[in-house]
C-alpha positions as a Python dict, from the first residue, in 0.01 Angstrom:
ca = {
    (1, 'M'): (0, 0, 0),
    (2, 'L'): (-317, 104, 181),
    (3, 'F'): (-414, 448, 308),
    (4, 'N'): (-499, 278, 638),
    (5, 'S'): (-160, 108, 674),
    (6, 'L'): (133, 198, 896),
    (7, 'P'): (391, 222, 612),
    (8, 'F'): (169, 473, 435),
    (9, 'L'): (98, 681, 745),
    (10, 'Y'): (446, 675, 895),
    (11, 'L'): (669, 675, 587),
    (12, 'F'): (519, 721, 241),
    (13, 'L'): (286, 1013, 311),
    (14, 'P'): (526, 1221, 527),
    (15, 'V'): (815, 1180, 280),
    (16, 'T'): (596, 1251, -24),
    (17, 'Y'): (444, 1558, 140),
    (18, 'F'): (772, 1701, 272),
    (19, 'V'): (961, 1663, -56),
    (20, 'F'): (671, 1800, -262),
    (21, 'W'): (665, 2126, -65),
    (22, 'R'): (1042, 2157, -83),
    (23, 'L'): (1026, 2152, -462),
    (24, 'R'): (942, 2482, -632),
    (25, 'S'): (881, 2442, -1004),
    (26, 'K'): (587, 2282, -1183),
    (27, 'F'): (812, 2037, -1362),
    (28, 'Q'): (973, 1917, -1040),
    (29, 'R'): (636, 1862, -873),
    (30, 'Y'): (497, 1680, -1179),
    (31, 'V'): (798, 1449, -1176),
    (32, 'W'): (774, 1392, -801),
    (33, 'L'): (402, 1309, -811),
    (34, 'T'): (464, 1072, -1100),
    (35, 'I'): (747, 895, -917),
    (36, 'T'): (552, 863, -594),
    (37, 'G'): (247, 738, -784),
    (38, 'Y'): (450, 455, -935),
    (39, 'I'): (616, 376, -602),
    (40, 'F'): (273, 362, -437),
    (41, 'Y'): (141, 134, -714),
    (42, 'S'): (446, -91, -708),
    (43, 'F'): (367, -208, -353),
    (44, 'W'): (99, -436, -506),
    (45, 'N'): (295, -565, -803),
    (46, 'P'): (587, -375, -961),
    (47, 'K'): (536, -553, -1295),
    (48, 'F'): (204, -379, -1350),
    (49, 'C'): (372, -38, -1339),
    (50, 'A'): (485, -112, -1694),
    (51, 'L'): (123, -173, -1795),
    (52, 'M'): (13, 162, -1653),
    (53, 'A'): (311, 335, -1815),
    (54, 'L'): (223, 182, -2152),
    (55, 'S'): (-141, 296, -2126),
    (56, 'T'): (-19, 642, -2023),
    (57, 'A'): (221, 666, -2318),
    (58, 'V'): (-43, 560, -2570),
    (59, 'S'): (-298, 811, -2439),
    (60, 'Y'): (-39, 1088, -2421),
    (61, 'G'): (58, 1015, -2780),
    (62, 'A'): (-308, 1042, -2882),
    (63, 'G'): (-318, 1389, -2727),
    (64, 'L'): (-13, 1494, -2928),
    (65, 'G'): (-184, 1360, -3237),
    (66, 'F'): (-485, 1584, -3177),
    (67, 'L'): (-251, 1881, -3149),
    (68, 'R'): (-76, 1793, -3473),
    (69, 'W'): (-361, 1685, -3700),
    (70, 'K'): (-681, 1875, -3767),
    (71, 'D'): (-828, 1659, -4044),
    (72, 'T'): (-1110, 1420, -3958),
    (73, 'R'): (-933, 1099, -4064),
    (74, 'H'): (-626, 1137, -3846),
    (75, 'R'): (-828, 1265, -3551),
    (76, 'R'): (-1057, 964, -3563),
    (77, 'L'): (-757, 734, -3571),
    (78, 'C'): (-617, 914, -3265),
    (79, 'L'): (-953, 862, -3098),
    (80, 'V'): (-1030, 502, -3189),
    (81, 'L'): (-693, 325, -3179),
    (82, 'P'): (-586, 430, -2825),
    (83, 'I'): (-932, 357, -2684),
    (84, 'V'): (-935, 13, -2847),
    (85, 'F'): (-588, -45, -2701),
    (86, 'D'): (-690, 60, -2349),
    (87, 'L'): (-1012, -143, -2358),
    (88, 'S'): (-822, -443, -2493),
    (89, 'L'): (-586, -434, -2196),
    (90, 'L'): (-885, -412, -1962),
    (91, 'A'): (-1059, -699, -2142),
    (92, 'I'): (-754, -926, -2129),
    (93, 'F'): (-673, -875, -1764),
    (94, 'K'): (-1024, -838, -1623),
    (95, 'Y'): (-1265, -1024, -1851),
    (96, 'A'): (-1072, -1292, -2043),
    (97, 'N'): (-1138, -1577, -1800),
    (98, 'F'): (-1493, -1456, -1744),
    (99, 'A'): (-1563, -1475, -2119),
    (100, 'L'): (-1395, -1817, -2149),
    (101, 'S'): (-1582, -1964, -1851),
    (102, 'S'): (-1912, -1825, -1983),
    (103, 'G'): (-1837, -1983, -2321),
    (104, 'N'): (-1762, -2317, -2155),
    (105, 'W'): (-2092, -2298, -1968),
    (106, 'L'): (-2275, -2246, -2299),
    (107, 'M'): (-2092, -2539, -2454),
    (108, 'E'): (-2201, -2761, -2167),
    (109, 'A'): (-2558, -2633, -2186),
    (110, 'F'): (-2576, -2733, -2554),
    (111, 'H'): (-2389, -3060, -2490),
    (112, 'L'): (-2099, -2964, -2714),
    (113, 'N'): (-1766, -3131, -2650),
    (114, 'L'): (-1567, -2809, -2666),
    (115, 'R'): (-1386, -2644, -2380),
    (116, 'A'): (-1165, -2335, -2380),
    (117, 'P'): (-869, -2325, -2139),
    (118, 'S'): (-849, -2077, -1853),
    (119, 'F'): (-551, -1850, -1798),
    (120, 'D'): (-374, -1755, -1480),
    (121, 'V'): (-429, -1380, -1516),
    (122, 'V'): (-383, -1151, -1218),
    (123, 'L'): (-612, -847, -1215),
    (124, 'P'): (-401, -530, -1182),
    (125, 'I'): (-542, -319, -901),
    (126, 'G'): (-687, 9, -1023),
    (127, 'I'): (-690, -81, -1394),
    (128, 'S'): (-1065, -5, -1420),
    (129, 'F'): (-1007, 342, -1278),
    (130, 'Y'): (-696, 456, -1463),
    (131, 'T'): (-837, 317, -1790),
    (132, 'F'): (-1135, 551, -1746),
    (133, 'H'): (-893, 836, -1675),
    (134, 'T'): (-707, 781, -2002),
    (135, 'I'): (-1023, 725, -2209),
    (136, 'T'): (-1198, 1038, -2081),
    (137, 'Y'): (-880, 1235, -2159),
    (138, 'I'): (-874, 1104, -2517),
    (139, 'V'): (-1244, 1168, -2577),
    (140, 'D'): (-1234, 1518, -2426),
    (141, 'S'): (-929, 1600, -2639),
    (142, 'Y'): (-1110, 1481, -2950),
    (143, 'R'): (-1421, 1682, -2864),
    (144, 'G'): (-1215, 1994, -2800),
    (145, 'V'): (-1326, 2013, -2439),
    (146, 'I'): (-961, 2028, -2331),
    (147, 'T'): (-634, 2113, -2497),
    (148, 'P'): (-404, 1811, -2463),
    (149, 'T'): (-93, 1875, -2260),
    (150, 'R'): (252, 1856, -2418),
    (151, 'N'): (411, 1787, -2082),
    (152, 'I'): (443, 1411, -2040),
    (153, 'F'): (497, 1442, -1665),
    (154, 'E'): (186, 1657, -1620),
    (155, 'F'): (-17, 1387, -1791),
    (156, 'S'): (157, 1098, -1617),
    (157, 'C'): (107, 1250, -1272),
    (158, 'Y'): (-263, 1291, -1359),
    (159, 'V'): (-291, 920, -1444),
    (160, 'S'): (-73, 793, -1159),
    (161, 'L'): (-177, 1038, -886),
    (162, 'F'): (-160, 807, -584),
    (163, 'S'): (-458, 960, -403),
    (164, 'Q'): (-707, 847, -669),
    (165, 'L'): (-512, 581, -856),
    (166, 'V'): (-658, 254, -738),
    (167, 'A'): (-1021, 328, -644),
    (168, 'G'): (-1108, 672, -770),
    (169, 'P'): (-1282, 906, -771),
    (170, 'I'): (-1275, 882, -1150),
    (171, 'V'): (-1118, 1218, -1228),
    (172, 'R'): (-1136, 1382, -1569),
    (173, 'F'): (-834, 1581, -1674),
    (174, 'R'): (-1045, 1894, -1716),
    (175, 'Q'): (-1153, 1873, -1350),
    (176, 'I'): (-799, 1916, -1221),
    (177, 'E'): (-632, 2082, -1520),
    (178, 'Q'): (-629, 2425, -1356),
    (179, 'D'): (-486, 2285, -1033),
    (180, 'L'): (-213, 2104, -1225),
    (181, 'E'): (-128, 2423, -1413),
    (182, 'N'): (-105, 2611, -1081),
    (183, 'I'): (66, 2334, -889),
    (184, 'D'): (371, 2553, -824),
    (185, 'H'): (172, 2795, -606),
    (186, 'P'): (-133, 2639, -435),
    (187, 'N'): (-263, 2773, -101),
    (188, 'R'): (-70, 2546, 130),
    (189, 'V'): (-226, 2650, 462),
    (190, 'D'): (-595, 2632, 363),
    (191, 'D'): (-546, 2319, 155),
    (192, 'R'): (-358, 2148, 437),
    (193, 'E'): (-634, 2208, 691),
    (194, 'R'): (-906, 2090, 455),
    (195, 'G'): (-693, 1800, 339),
    (196, 'W'): (-619, 1663, 685),
    (197, 'S'): (-982, 1706, 786),
    (198, 'F'): (-1108, 1502, 489),
    (199, 'F'): (-837, 1241, 537),
    (200, 'V'): (-906, 1192, 908),
    (201, 'L'): (-1284, 1172, 861),
    (202, 'G'): (-1237, 918, 583),
    (203, 'M'): (-1008, 705, 798),
    (204, 'I'): (-1259, 710, 1084),
    (205, 'K'): (-1537, 599, 846),
    (206, 'K'): (-1322, 318, 706),
    (207, 'V'): (-1145, 186, 1016),
    (208, 'L'): (-1394, 243, 1299),
    (209, 'I'): (-1724, 191, 1114),
    (210, 'A'): (-1678, -13, 796),
    (211, 'D'): (-1412, -251, 928),
    (212, 'S'): (-1599, -304, 1257),
    (213, 'I'): (-1912, -402, 1066),
    (214, 'A'): (-1711, -627, 834),
    (215, 'W'): (-1560, -809, 1132),
    (216, 'L'): (-1913, -903, 1244),
    (217, 'I'): (-2088, -981, 915),
    (218, 'N'): (-1822, -1162, 713),
    (219, 'P'): (-1825, -1480, 927),
    (220, 'A'): (-2206, -1479, 921),
    (221, 'L'): (-2227, -1434, 544),
    (222, 'A'): (-1976, -1717, 500),
    (223, 'R'): (-2248, -1948, 639),
    (224, 'W'): (-2544, -1778, 475),
    (225, 'Q'): (-2738, -2107, 450),
    (226, 'S'): (-2808, -2101, 827),
    (227, 'L'): (-2930, -1742, 860),
    (228, 'S'): (-3277, -1657, 985),
    (229, 'A'): (-3477, -1371, 833),
    (230, 'L'): (-3358, -1127, 1100),
    (231, 'D'): (-3002, -1253, 1067),
    (232, 'A'): (-3008, -1202, 691),
    (233, 'W'): (-3157, -853, 717),
    (234, 'L'): (-2906, -754, 984),
    (235, 'C'): (-2618, -882, 773),
    (236, 'M'): (-2736, -707, 458),
    (237, 'L'): (-2806, -385, 646),
    (238, 'G'): (-2456, -417, 785),
    (239, 'Y'): (-2310, -471, 438),
    (240, 'T'): (-2512, -177, 303),
    (241, 'Y'): (-2352, 54, 556),
    (242, 'Q'): (-2012, -116, 537),
    (243, 'L'): (-1992, -60, 162),
    (244, 'Y'): (-2095, 303, 195),
    (245, 'F'): (-1859, 393, 478),
    (246, 'D'): (-1576, 192, 323),
    (247, 'F'): (-1598, 347, -23),
    (248, 'S'): (-1700, 697, 82),
    (249, 'G'): (-1426, 678, 346),
    (250, 'Y'): (-1172, 598, 76),
    (251, 'S'): (-1307, 879, -142),
    (252, 'D'): (-1282, 1126, 146),
    (253, 'M'): (-925, 1020, 213),
    (254, 'A'): (-845, 1058, -157),
    (255, 'V'): (-998, 1407, -164),
    (256, 'G'): (-803, 1498, 147),
    (257, 'L'): (-475, 1370, 5),
    (258, 'G'): (-538, 1558, -317),
    (259, 'A'): (-597, 1880, -121),
    (260, 'M'): (-268, 1837, 66),
    (261, 'F'): (-94, 1869, -270),
    (262, 'G'): (-313, 2150, -402),
    (263, 'I'): (-537, 1931, -622),
    (264, 'R'): (-914, 1944, -580),
    (265, 'L'): (-1070, 1604, -649),
    (266, 'P'): (-1446, 1585, -715),
    (267, 'Q'): (-1709, 1471, -469),
    (268, 'N'): (-1794, 1104, -505),
    (269, 'F'): (-2078, 1059, -253),
    (270, 'N'): (-2360, 1292, -157),
    (271, 'S'): (-2553, 1109, 118),
    (272, 'P'): (-2687, 839, -121),
    (273, 'Y'): (-2906, 671, 138),
    (274, 'K'): (-3110, 989, 164),
    (275, 'A'): (-3223, 941, -198),
    (276, 'A'): (-3594, 967, -271),
    (277, 'D'): (-3583, 739, -579),
    (278, 'I'): (-3334, 527, -773),
    (279, 'S'): (-3253, 806, -1015),
    (280, 'D'): (-3170, 1028, -719),
    (281, 'F'): (-2962, 747, -570),
    (282, 'W'): (-2742, 730, -879),
    (283, 'K'): (-2692, 1105, -869),
    (284, 'R'): (-2554, 1062, -516),
    (285, 'W'): (-2373, 723, -525),
    (286, 'H'): (-2028, 690, -686),
    (287, 'M'): (-2098, 1019, -860),
    (288, 'S'): (-1779, 1019, -1065),
    (289, 'L'): (-1870, 684, -1224),
    (290, 'S'): (-2233, 785, -1278),
    (291, 'S'): (-2133, 1104, -1455),
    (292, 'V'): (-1876, 923, -1674),
    (293, 'L'): (-2131, 660, -1777),
    (294, 'R'): (-2381, 936, -1853),
    (295, 'D'): (-2147, 1160, -2054),
    (296, 'Y'): (-1942, 898, -2238),
    (297, 'L'): (-2194, 618, -2287),
    (298, 'Y'): (-2559, 707, -2224),
    (299, 'I'): (-2561, 1043, -2408),
    (300, 'P'): (-2354, 919, -2707),
    (301, 'L'): (-2598, 627, -2739),
    (302, 'G'): (-2874, 886, -2782),
    (303, 'G'): (-2973, 958, -2422),
    (304, 'N'): (-3340, 1050, -2404),
    (305, 'R'): (-3350, 1226, -2740),
    (306, 'H'): (-3513, 960, -2958),
    (307, 'G'): (-3830, 846, -2785),
    (308, 'E'): (-3920, 628, -2490),
    (309, 'W'): (-3807, 294, -2635),
    (310, 'S'): (-3463, 423, -2724),
    (311, 'T'): (-3431, 590, -2384),
    (312, 'C'): (-3511, 266, -2201),
    (313, 'R'): (-3268, 75, -2421),
    (314, 'N'): (-2993, 327, -2354),
    (315, 'V'): (-3057, 312, -1979),
    (316, 'M'): (-3039, -68, -1980),
    (317, 'V'): (-2721, -82, -2191),
    (318, 'T'): (-2555, 177, -1968),
    (319, 'M'): (-2643, -1, -1645),
    (320, 'L'): (-2554, -346, -1780),
    (321, 'L'): (-2208, -221, -1877),
    (322, 'G'): (-2185, -32, -1549),
    (323, 'G'): (-2255, -357, -1365),
    (324, 'L'): (-1996, -543, -1571),
    (325, 'W'): (-1741, -269, -1500),
    (326, 'H'): (-1766, -359, -1131),
    (327, 'G'): (-1649, -714, -1182),
    (328, 'A'): (-1620, -1015, -1411),
    (329, 'N'): (-1914, -1202, -1267),
    (330, 'W'): (-2271, -1248, -1386),
    (331, 'T'): (-2398, -1134, -1045),
    (332, 'F'): (-2265, -784, -1126),
    (333, 'V'): (-2430, -791, -1468),
    (334, 'V'): (-2764, -886, -1315),
    (335, 'W'): (-2714, -620, -1047),
    (336, 'G'): (-2668, -364, -1325),
    (337, 'A'): (-2977, -493, -1505),
    (338, 'Y'): (-3174, -475, -1180),
    (339, 'H'): (-3086, -108, -1135),
    (340, 'G'): (-3156, -43, -1503),
    (341, 'L'): (-3506, -184, -1462),
    (342, 'L'): (-3558, 23, -1148),
    (343, 'L'): (-3452, 338, -1337),
    (344, 'V'): (-3692, 258, -1622),
    (345, 'A'): (-3974, 185, -1378),
    (346, 'T'): (-3903, 510, -1192),
    (347, 'R'): (-3917, 701, -1520),
    (348, 'Y'): (-4260, 564, -1605),
    (349, 'S'): (-4404, 597, -1253),
    (350, 'E'): (-4259, 938, -1166),
    (351, 'S'): (-4598, 1110, -1168),
    (352, 'I'): (-4728, 857, -915),
    (353, 'L'): (-4418, 854, -697),
    (354, 'T'): (-4427, 1230, -651),
    (355, 'L'): (-4761, 1185, -471),
    (356, 'W'): (-4604, 961, -206),
    (357, 'P'): (-4477, 1108, 120),
    (358, 'T'): (-4105, 1179, 103),
    (359, 'A'): (-4031, 946, 394),
    (360, 'L'): (-4208, 656, 221),
    (361, 'R'): (-4018, 721, -103),
    (362, 'K'): (-3686, 720, 83),
    (363, 'V'): (-3765, 396, 269),
    (364, 'T'): (-3880, 223, -51),
    (365, 'T'): (-3569, 335, -236),
    (366, 'F'): (-3343, 220, 47),
    (367, 'V'): (-3504, -127, 59),
    (368, 'A'): (-3467, -158, -320),
    (369, 'V'): (-3099, -67, -288),
    (370, 'I'): (-3046, -328, -13),
    (371, 'I'): (-3197, -598, -234),
    (372, 'G'): (-2956, -496, -507),
    (373, 'W'): (-2662, -518, -267),
    (374, 'V'): (-2748, -885, -212),
    (375, 'L'): (-2644, -952, -572),
    (376, 'F'): (-2344, -724, -536),
    (377, 'R'): (-2216, -903, -225),
    (378, 'S'): (-2287, -1260, -333),
    (379, 'D'): (-2018, -1479, -487),
    (380, 'N'): (-2273, -1656, -707),
    (381, 'F'): (-2644, -1682, -775),
    (382, 'S'): (-2687, -1964, -523),
    (383, 'M'): (-2569, -1735, -246),
    (384, 'A'): (-2783, -1446, -375),
    (385, 'S'): (-3099, -1655, -401),
    (386, 'G'): (-3029, -1813, -61),
    (387, 'L'): (-2986, -1475, 108),
    (388, 'L'): (-3301, -1336, -55),
    (389, 'A'): (-3495, -1648, 43),
    (390, 'A'): (-3372, -1610, 402),
    (391, 'M'): (-3463, -1239, 411),
    (392, 'F'): (-3821, -1308, 306),
    (393, 'S'): (-3865, -1652, 463),
    (394, 'G'): (-4020, -1550, 794),
    (395, 'K'): (-3774, -1773, 980),
    (396, 'S'): (-3776, -1611, 1323),
    (397, 'G'): (-3508, -1538, 1577),
    (398, 'I'): (-3157, -1398, 1580),
    (399, 'H'): (-2907, -1683, 1576),
    (400, 'L'): (-2594, -1474, 1536),
    (401, 'D'): (-2363, -1472, 1837),
    (402, 'T'): (-2275, -1113, 1752),
    (403, 'G'): (-2632, -1008, 1676),
    (404, 'R'): (-2658, -743, 1946),
    (405, 'S'): (-2321, -588, 1861),
    (406, 'L'): (-2413, -583, 1493),
    (407, 'A'): (-2753, -427, 1566),
    (408, 'G'): (-2584, -153, 1768),
    (409, 'L'): (-2335, -78, 1491),
    (410, 'V'): (-2611, -78, 1231),
    (411, 'L'): (-2808, 176, 1434),
    (412, 'I'): (-2506, 406, 1466),
    (413, 'A'): (-2411, 373, 1100),
    (414, 'G'): (-2773, 420, 992),
    (415, 'A'): (-2811, 738, 1197),
    (416, 'L'): (-2496, 883, 1040),
    (417, 'A'): (-2585, 777, 685),
    (418, 'H'): (-2950, 884, 688),
    (419, 'F'): (-2949, 1188, 913),
    (420, 'G'): (-2593, 1315, 943),
    (421, 'P'): (-2416, 1558, 708),
    (422, 'N'): (-2174, 1416, 455),
    (423, 'T'): (-1811, 1523, 450),
    (424, 'F'): (-1860, 1791, 184),
    (425, 'E'): (-2130, 1956, 393),
    (426, 'L'): (-1892, 2022, 684),
    (427, 'R'): (-1691, 2343, 728),
    (428, 'H'): (-1360, 2170, 810),
    (429, 'R'): (-1267, 2436, 1060),
    (430, 'W'): (-1222, 2257, 1389),
    (431, 'S'): (-1246, 2434, 1726),
    (432, 'P'): (-1045, 2282, 2016),
    (433, 'V'): (-1317, 2052, 2153),
    (434, 'P'): (-1409, 1879, 1823),
    (435, 'A'): (-1040, 1866, 1732),
    (436, 'F'): (-964, 1687, 2060),
    (437, 'A'): (-1249, 1441, 2001),
    (438, 'F'): (-1125, 1364, 1651),
    (439, 'G'): (-774, 1324, 1787),
    (440, 'V'): (-901, 1054, 2020),
    (441, 'L'): (-1078, 882, 1729),
    (442, 'V'): (-760, 895, 1521),
    (443, 'L'): (-570, 727, 1804),
    (444, 'A'): (-843, 462, 1811),
    (445, 'C'): (-794, 413, 1436),
    (446, 'I'): (-421, 369, 1484),
    (447, 'G'): (-491, 116, 1757),
    (448, 'F'): (-722, -78, 1525),
    (449, 'I'): (-461, -70, 1249),
    (450, 'Y'): (-194, -200, 1487),
    (451, 'G'): (-410, -474, 1633),
    (452, 'G'): (-634, -574, 1344),
    (453, 'P'): (-578, -768, 1023),
    (454, 'K'): (-491, -599, 695),
    (455, 'S'): (-816, -451, 559),
    (456, 'P'): (-815, -344, 192),
    (457, 'F'): (-1087, -114, 62),
    (458, 'L'): (-1377, -301, -96),
    (459, 'Y'): (-1353, -125, -431),
    (460, 'F'): (-992, -236, -480),
    (461, 'Q'): (-1130, -560, -627),
    (462, 'F'): (-1321, -374, -898),
}
């Protein structure tokens, strides 16, 4: 089920919201949010609900173990075994065929007559996100950052909360623990106004901006071999804005849905295309992932505490694994390595970069990000190298039939992304005139949903 689908808007959300506010006790609301989370998830594949339930049970059991045992040996077992279990599930469903195909490629490269079979494994939607939810809960419990909950439904509604289940933000238990504890008496009126505002703005970003751009660039990128330099730049600019408005739109909708039920989800985007360098970009883009990679991978590896070489190594390892997290494809790994190298280069050239005008730094950073998105968007290295060659070929002219429409959309999206406020910078108190304007835009969204094809969020595939 999609946030931008008619069954969600007309049935699932109204029923979930109405019943939630009719219930009074914490326990009842935990149970209801758990049930609705599993119903929401089952619309993709009901069989994978069992997988999420199993991961939830194992992580919940680890929390009980931390409450019971205080000695180092048992606590380490409660830390290591559940994490190995969760990562094993992720590896099997997301990376098994990738590892086998990579092994077969090596065998062929060395002319060895060995070939591993491939498996028909379906990737469960959201497994990358809820696996991070369970792992951060286990690690924080081990570190003593949080006290594990004894209430299985409190924990299960945290893992299966439908607003952030399939594409984030990646929410740590400690970030919403207080809201879960007070879920029987949130401020319904204030949360409802803020929630609907975030949700509507996110839907506008997704349906009217991201999907409109996608409708124009996807056919062009399907025949990337024929693109001129201007075509390629227009398409990649379009994808750059499509990805931002699609994913930040989803995140806004998730934050809004969380607020409707009295749960404050963290900010996931802070105007990333206003970044003045790559380090600043990663503090603004997919902030929940960046902070998790920093706190649970980069810092435990040593962070910047053991000299320049170790710092660079830790940055590269973190970004390589961050790239691999996005998908089982070498293009994502190279994309992660590319950003790792940019972060290292930024670290060593910081004293020089600070002398540049701010506008120049922002433009340079933005161009570097666009080049990275070529790898991110491409199905393989042939497509990536072909797009990059087209972008820097000097082949003149705009050959796209929809070139003018795409250029207009790119200008609008660029103005909003580079100069407009992000959703968290707005007051979310609408006077009649803006409210009327947004009402018209919502009706336009509904019209697009009725008349257009099904349009999943881009990060569902990761």
